[in-house]
TORKOL-4160 file (C-alpha; in steps of 0.2 Angstrom, whole numbers, padded with zeros to 4 digits, m for minus):
253
<pt num="1" X="0130" Y="m0030" Z="0706"/>
<pt num="2" X="0144" Y="m0039" Z="0715"/>
<pt num="3" X="0152" Y="m0048" Z="0700"/>
<pt num="4" X="0169" Y="m0043" Z="0694"/>
<pt num="5" X="0179" Y="m0044" Z="0678"/>
<pt num="6" X="0198" Y="m0044" Z="0679"/>
<pt num="7" X="0207" Y="m0036" Z="0664"/>
<pt num="8" X="0225" Y="m0036" Z="0662"/>
<pt num="9" X="0234" Y="m0023" Z="0651"/>
<pt num="10" X="0220" Y="m0011" Z="0655"/>
<pt num="11" X="0229" Y="0005" Z="0653"/>
<pt num="12" X="0227" Y="0006" Z="0634"/>
<pt num="13" X="0220" Y="m0002" Z="0618"/>
<pt num="14" X="0208" Y="m0017" Z="0620"/>
<pt num="15" X="0210" Y="m0018" Z="0639"/>
<pt num="16" X="0205" Y="0000" Z="0642"/>
<pt num="17" X="0190" Y="m0001" Z="0630"/>
<pt num="18" X="0185" Y="m0017" Z="0639"/>
<pt num="19" X="0186" Y="m0008" Z="0655"/>
<pt num="20" X="0175" Y="0006" Z="0649"/>
<pt num="21" X="0161" Y="m0005" Z="0641"/>
<pt num="22" X="0160" Y="m0017" Z="0656"/>
<pt num="23" X="0159" Y="m0002" Z="0668"/>
<pt num="24" X="0146" Y="0006" Z="0658"/>
<pt num="25" X="0135" Y="m0009" Z="0660"/>
<pt num="26" X="0137" Y="m0010" Z="0679"/>
<pt num="27" X="0152" Y="m0022" Z="0681"/>
<pt num="28" X="0164" Y="m0020" Z="0695"/>
<pt num="29" X="0182" Y="m0021" Z="0689"/>
<pt num="30" X="0200" Y="m0027" Z="0694"/>
<pt num="31" X="0211" Y="m0018" Z="0682"/>
<pt num="32" X="0229" Y="m0021" Z="0680"/>
<pt num="33" X="0244" Y="m0014" Z="0671"/>
<pt num="34" X="0262" Y="m0008" Z="0672"/>
<pt num="35" X="0258" Y="0011" Z="0672"/>
<pt num="36" X="0252" Y="0017" Z="0689"/>
<pt num="37" X="0247" Y="0034" Z="0683"/>
<pt num="38" X="0236" Y="0027" Z="0669"/>
<pt num="39" X="0228" Y="0015" Z="0680"/>
<pt num="40" X="0223" Y="0028" Z="0693"/>
<pt num="41" X="0217" Y="0040" Z="0679"/>
<pt num="42" X="0206" Y="0026" Z="0672"/>
<pt num="43" X="0200" Y="0021" Z="0689"/>
<pt num="44" X="0195" Y="0039" Z="0694"/>
<pt num="45" X="0186" Y="0042" Z="0677"/>
<pt num="46" X="0175" Y="0026" Z="0678"/>
<pt num="47" X="0171" Y="0027" Z="0697"/>
<pt num="48" X="0165" Y="0045" Z="0694"/>
<pt num="49" X="0155" Y="0041" Z="0679"/>
<pt num="50" X="0147" Y="0025" Z="0683"/>
<pt num="51" X="0149" Y="0023" Z="0702"/>
<pt num="52" X="0156" Y="0005" Z="0702"/>
<pt num="53" X="0169" Y="m0003" Z="0713"/>
<pt num="54" X="0186" Y="m0003" Z="0705"/>
<pt num="55" X="0202" Y="m0011" Z="0712"/>
<pt num="56" X="0218" Y="m0007" Z="0702"/>
<pt num="57" X="0234" Y="m0018" Z="0703"/>
<pt num="58" X="0250" Y="m0011" Z="0696"/>
<pt num="59" X="0262" Y="m0026" Z="0691"/>
<pt num="60" X="0270" Y="m0034" Z="0676"/>
<pt num="61" X="0262" Y="m0050" Z="0671"/>
<pt num="62" X="0280" Y="m0056" Z="0666"/>
<pt num="63" X="0284" Y="m0058" Z="0685"/>
<pt num="64" X="0276" Y="m0074" Z="0693"/>
<pt num="65" X="0280" Y="m0067" Z="0710"/>
<pt num="66" X="0271" Y="m0050" Z="0707"/>
<pt num="67" X="0256" Y="m0059" Z="0699"/>
<pt num="68" X="0254" Y="m0070" Z="0714"/>
<pt num="69" X="0257" Y="m0057" Z="0727"/>
<pt num="70" X="0244" Y="m0045" Z="0718"/>
<pt num="71" X="0231" Y="m0059" Z="0717"/>
<pt num="72" X="0234" Y="m0065" Z="0735"/>
<pt num="73" X="0232" Y="m0048" Z="0742"/>
<pt num="74" X="0214" Y="m0046" Z="0735"/>
<pt num="75" X="0201" Y="m0048" Z="0748"/>
<pt num="76" X="0193" Y="m0065" Z="0748"/>
<pt num="77" X="0176" Y="m0058" Z="0745"/>
<pt num="78" X="0182" Y="m0049" Z="0730"/>
<pt num="79" X="0191" Y="m0064" Z="0723"/>
<pt num="80" X="0176" Y="m0075" Z="0725"/>
<pt num="81" X="0166" Y="m0064" Z="0714"/>
<pt num="82" X="0177" Y="m0064" Z="0699"/>
<pt num="83" X="0167" Y="m0070" Z="0685"/>
<pt num="84" X="0177" Y="m0065" Z="0669"/>
<pt num="85" X="0195" Y="m0064" Z="0666"/>
<pt num="86" X="0201" Y="m0055" Z="0651"/>
<pt num="87" X="0219" Y="m0060" Z="0647"/>
<pt num="88" X="0223" Y="m0044" Z="0636"/>
<pt num="89" X="0241" Y="m0040" Z="0641"/>
<pt num="90" X="0252" Y="m0043" Z="0626"/>
<pt num="91" X="0263" Y="m0035" Z="0613"/>
<pt num="92" X="0274" Y="m0036" Z="0598"/>
<pt num="93" X="0291" Y="m0029" Z="0598"/>
<pt num="94" X="0301" Y="m0028" Z="0582"/>
<pt num="95" X="0299" Y="m0036" Z="0565"/>
<pt num="96" X="0311" Y="m0044" Z="0553"/>
<pt num="97" X="0320" Y="m0060" Z="0548"/>
<pt num="98" X="0323" Y="m0072" Z="0562"/>
<pt num="99" X="0342" Y="m0070" Z="0560"/>
<pt num="100" X="0342" Y="m0052" Z="0564"/>
<pt num="101" X="0330" Y="m0053" Z="0578"/>
<pt num="102" X="0334" Y="m0046" Z="0595"/>
<pt num="103" X="0334" Y="m0058" Z="0610"/>
<pt num="104" X="0327" Y="m0045" Z="0622"/>
<pt num="105" X="0313" Y="m0042" Z="0610"/>
<pt num="106" X="0309" Y="m0061" Z="0609"/>
<pt num="107" X="0310" Y="m0063" Z="0628"/>
<pt num="108" X="0298" Y="m0049" Z="0630"/>
<pt num="109" X="0285" Y="m0056" Z="0619"/>
<pt num="110" X="0287" Y="m0074" Z="0625"/>
<pt num="111" X="0287" Y="m0068" Z="0644"/>
<pt num="112" X="0272" Y="m0057" Z="0641"/>
<pt num="113" X="0261" Y="m0066" Z="0628"/>
<pt num="114" X="0263" Y="m0083" Z="0634"/>
<pt num="115" X="0270" Y="m0084" Z="0652"/>
<pt num="116" X="0261" Y="m0069" Z="0658"/>
<pt num="117" X="0244" Y="m0076" Z="0652"/>
<pt num="118" X="0248" Y="m0093" Z="0660"/>
<pt num="119" X="0253" Y="m0084" Z="0677"/>
<pt num="120" X="0237" Y="m0074" Z="0678"/>
<pt num="121" X="0226" Y="m0088" Z="0673"/>
<pt num="122" X="0233" Y="m0100" Z="0685"/>
<pt num="123" X="0231" Y="m0088" Z="0699"/>
<pt num="124" X="0213" Y="m0084" Z="0695"/>
<pt num="125" X="0206" Y="m0101" Z="0689"/>
<pt num="126" X="0204" Y="m0108" Z="0707"/>
<pt num="127" X="0191" Y="m0095" Z="0711"/>
<pt num="128" X="0181" Y="m0098" Z="0695"/>
<pt num="129" X="0181" Y="m0117" Z="0699"/>
<pt num="130" X="0174" Y="m0114" Z="0716"/>
<pt num="131" X="0160" Y="m0105" Z="0708"/>
<pt num="132" X="0157" Y="m0118" Z="0695"/>
<pt num="133" X="0156" Y="m0105" Z="0682"/>
<pt num="134" X="0166" Y="m0091" Z="0674"/>
<pt num="135" X="0173" Y="m0085" Z="0657"/>
<pt num="136" X="0191" Y="m0083" Z="0651"/>
<pt num="137" X="0195" Y="m0072" Z="0636"/>
<pt num="138" X="0212" Y="m0074" Z="0628"/>
<pt num="139" X="0217" Y="m0060" Z="0617"/>
<pt num="140" X="0226" Y="m0068" Z="0602"/>
<pt num="141" X="0228" Y="m0061" Z="0585"/>
<pt num="142" X="0227" Y="m0065" Z="0566"/>
<pt num="143" X="0245" Y="m0069" Z="0569"/>
<pt num="144" X="0239" Y="m0084" Z="0579"/>
<pt num="145" X="0230" Y="m0091" Z="0564"/>
<pt num="146" X="0243" Y="m0088" Z="0550"/>
<pt num="147" X="0262" Y="m0083" Z="0549"/>
<pt num="148" X="0268" Y="m0068" Z="0540"/>
<pt num="149" X="0285" Y="m0062" Z="0535"/>
<pt num="150" X="0295" Y="m0054" Z="0549"/>
<pt num="151" X="0282" Y="m0060" Z="0562"/>
<pt num="152" X="0291" Y="m0076" Z="0567"/>
<pt num="153" X="0292" Y="m0075" Z="0586"/>
<pt num="154" X="0276" Y="m0064" Z="0588"/>
<pt num="155" X="0267" Y="m0076" Z="0577"/>
<pt num="156" X="0273" Y="m0091" Z="0587"/>
<pt num="157" X="0267" Y="m0083" Z="0604"/>
<pt num="158" X="0250" Y="m0080" Z="0597"/>
<pt num="159" X="0249" Y="m0097" Z="0590"/>
<pt num="160" X="0253" Y="m0103" Z="0608"/>
<pt num="161" X="0238" Y="m0092" Z="0614"/>
<pt num="162" X="0227" Y="m0100" Z="0601"/>
<pt num="163" X="0233" Y="m0118" Z="0607"/>
<pt num="164" X="0231" Y="m0113" Z="0625"/>
<pt num="165" X="0214" Y="m0107" Z="0623"/>
<pt num="166" X="0209" Y="m0124" Z="0616"/>
<pt num="167" X="0218" Y="m0133" Z="0630"/>
<pt num="168" X="0210" Y="m0123" Z="0643"/>
<pt num="169" X="0193" Y="m0126" Z="0636"/>
<pt num="170" X="0196" Y="m0145" Z="0638"/>
<pt num="171" X="0203" Y="m0143" Z="0655"/>
<pt num="172" X="0189" Y="m0132" Z="0662"/>
<pt num="173" X="0174" Y="m0138" Z="0653"/>
<pt num="174" X="0169" Y="m0150" Z="0668"/>
<pt num="175" X="0168" Y="m0134" Z="0679"/>
<pt num="176" X="0157" Y="m0125" Z="0667"/>
<pt num="177" X="0170" Y="m0112" Z="0663"/>
<pt num="178" X="0170" Y="m0104" Z="0646"/>
<pt num="179" X="0185" Y="m0100" Z="0636"/>
<pt num="180" X="0185" Y="m0088" Z="0621"/>
<pt num="181" X="0200" Y="m0084" Z="0610"/>
<pt num="182" X="0198" Y="m0067" Z="0601"/>
<pt num="183" X="0209" Y="m0065" Z="0586"/>
<pt num="184" X="0209" Y="m0047" Z="0579"/>
<pt num="185" X="0217" Y="m0042" Z="0563"/>
<pt num="186" X="0224" Y="m0024" Z="0560"/>
<pt num="187" X="0218" Y="m0013" Z="0574"/>
<pt num="188" X="0223" Y="0005" Z="0577"/>
<pt num="189" X="0229" Y="0005" Z="0595"/>
<pt num="190" X="0247" Y="0007" Z="0603"/>
<pt num="191" X="0251" Y="m0010" Z="0595"/>
<pt num="192" X="0262" Y="m0003" Z="0580"/>
<pt num="193" X="0269" Y="0011" Z="0591"/>
<pt num="194" X="0276" Y="m0003" Z="0603"/>
<pt num="195" X="0281" Y="m0014" Z="0589"/>
<pt num="196" X="0291" Y="m0001" Z="0580"/>
<pt num="197" X="0298" Y="0005" Z="0597"/>
<pt num="198" X="0291" Y="0023" Z="0597"/>
<pt num="199" X="0293" Y="0027" Z="0579"/>
<pt num="200" X="0276" Y="0036" Z="0577"/>
<pt num="201" X="0278" Y="0040" Z="0558"/>
<pt num="202" X="0281" Y="0021" Z="0554"/>
<pt num="203" X="0267" Y="0016" Z="0566"/>
<pt num="204" X="0254" Y="0028" Z="0558"/>
<pt num="205" X="0259" Y="0022" Z="0541"/>
<pt num="206" X="0253" Y="0004" Z="0545"/>
<pt num="207" X="0235" Y="0010" Z="0545"/>
<pt num="208" X="0235" Y="0022" Z="0530"/>
<pt num="209" X="0223" Y="0019" Z="0516"/>
<pt num="210" X="0210" Y="0009" Z="0524"/>
<pt num="211" X="0199" Y="0009" Z="0540"/>
<pt num="212" X="0207" Y="m0002" Z="0553"/>
<pt num="213" X="0198" Y="m0009" Z="0568"/>
<pt num="214" X="0197" Y="0001" Z="0583"/>
<pt num="215" X="0198" Y="m0004" Z="0601"/>
<pt num="216" X="0180" Y="m0001" Z="0604"/>
<pt num="217" X="0176" Y="m0014" Z="0590"/>
<pt num="218" X="0184" Y="m0028" Z="0600"/>
<pt num="219" X="0177" Y="m0022" Z="0617"/>
<pt num="220" X="0160" Y="m0023" Z="0610"/>
<pt num="221" X="0162" Y="m0040" Z="0603"/>
<pt num="222" X="0169" Y="m0046" Z="0620"/>
<pt num="223" X="0155" Y="m0039" Z="0629"/>
<pt num="224" X="0142" Y="m0047" Z="0618"/>
<pt num="225" X="0151" Y="m0064" Z="0620"/>
<pt num="226" X="0152" Y="m0062" Z="0638"/>
<pt num="227" X="0133" Y="m0059" Z="0640"/>
<pt num="228" X="0127" Y="m0074" Z="0631"/>
<pt num="229" X="0117" Y="m0087" Z="0641"/>
<pt num="230" X="0126" Y="m0099" Z="0652"/>
<pt num="231" X="0123" Y="m0113" Z="0640"/>
<pt num="232" X="0130" Y="m0104" Z="0625"/>
<pt num="233" X="0149" Y="m0103" Z="0622"/>
<pt num="234" X="0157" Y="m0094" Z="0608"/>
<pt num="235" X="0174" Y="m0102" Z="0607"/>
<pt num="236" X="0184" Y="m0093" Z="0594"/>
<pt num="237" X="0182" Y="m0077" Z="0584"/>
<pt num="238" X="0193" Y="m0069" Z="0571"/>
<pt num="239" X="0189" Y="m0051" Z="0568"/>
<pt num="240" X="0196" Y="m0041" Z="0554"/>
<pt num="241" X="0192" Y="m0024" Z="0546"/>
<pt num="242" X="0182" Y="m0026" Z="0530"/>
<pt num="243" X="0198" Y="m0020" Z="0520"/>
<pt num="244" X="0208" Y="m0035" Z="0526"/>
<pt num="245" X="0207" Y="m0053" Z="0519"/>
<pt num="246" X="0221" Y="m0061" Z="0528"/>
<pt num="247" X="0236" Y="m0056" Z="0538"/>
<pt num="248" X="0245" Y="m0049" Z="0523"/>
<pt num="249" X="0231" Y="m0045" Z="0511"/>
<pt num="250" X="0224" Y="m0027" Z="0513"/>
<pt num="251" X="0214" Y="m0017" Z="0501"/>
<pt num="252" X="0221" Y="0001" Z="0502"/>
<pt num="253" X="0213" Y="0016" Z="0493"/>
């Protein structure tokens, strides 16, 4: 199988889980992330277990120069076989009223969640257009569907992802390129640990009293959507644990 899936933020959470499920099913991978040691560990693990081809690219999606350099250096044969792009790299940093927000936190979220997604998409789309097919997954959030207290800038960035998914779909439909927005609810990944800046106790408390989503749940859903027939597109999915009714309504035992 010569087809490739390119996954950003592959070193943890949804990105890592997607890497594993696509590898298990024979897809070759281009995995990206900021942590070289984790990329190498994941690459070695999946190559050993599944015998697929994996290229790892260590860069920060916030840097347009680094994104372009990394994609440009890929062999043309490899780039021309990219069929799926999973824009997974993203984060929440901090939570609180708008007037107490830290500018650095805002810029990290805006630069990663919006600009990074745009940089990678712009670099990859020309190869999908040449093939007259392809599939882009943008990992949004329930925060892109509704706003909650203390979520201000993070919610704004994920609303942007939701809007960009719709806009990409319109721009790319004539090229038979599918675009799917995935909006998870509460999921037990590194999300809360990053949001609360390494406070493990606070991060763990977010998921107490109910069964949250796991990264595997989202990866399985993405793989299902990716393997629908060419004439079928699933545009938008909101996925929440059974105990969650909205961004702020959770039934905890």
